[in-house]
N, C-alpha and C positions, 0 to 999 in steps of 0.2 A: 504494499499500499504505499501511497506517496504522502509526504508530510511537508507542509510549509508553515514556518513560524515567522510572523512579520511584526516588527515593532514600528513605532512611528519614525524611527531613525534609519532602520536598515532591515534586511532580511537576516534573521538569526539562523535559520536552518532551512534547507530544502533537500529532499532526497527520499529514497526507499527505506521504509522501516518495517520492523516485525511487530512492535508494540509501542503504545504511548500511554502514559498515566497523566491525568490532568487534575488539578485542584478545582473541581466544579463548585459552583456557589452552594449547591445543595448536597455536596459530598464528593468524594474522590471518584474519577471515572477511569476505567481501563478500556482502551481501544485496541482491538485486534483486526485482522483481515476479515472482510466481509460483515463488518459491524452495520447495524441498522442505521438509517439516516438519523442525524441528531444535530441540533443546535443547542448550545449551552453557554450560559455566562460563566466566567472563571473568576475566582477570588485570588487573593495573594497566596502565593505558594510556589512549588517547583514542578516544572514539567519534566518527566523522566522519559527518555527515548531509548529504545534498543534498536540499533540499525540491523541491516541484513548480515553484517559481519560479526554480530553479537557485541559490538562495542556500545557502552553506555554513555549517554549524553544527558546533562541536566541544565535547565534554564530557569532562573528565578524570575518570576513576574509579579506584577502589582495588580493583576486583574486583566480581563479581556473577554474574548468571545471565541468559541471553537465551533466549526461546522464540519460534520463528517457526511460525506455523500459519495457513494460509488468508489470506495477504497481510496478516496482522497480526503485528507484532513488539512483544513486551513485554520490557523490560529492567529488572531489579531490580538497581540499582547501589549500591555503597557510595561 
């Protein structure tokens, strides 16, 4: 699945990933391949990404919005 994390200043990440954990405003979200369509607000916290090479990446955010649709995740983060 493809992930893009975009902040107001720059693109923080783009590429193929195996899983993503998000700090949803109503609780933690785990996204895997073929996830159902979703739009969620995000709260302060850490986005955890596992890429296709099993490398782990983390990004600290102050909130934002995530959209999951057809194996593509777009995160607009503060």
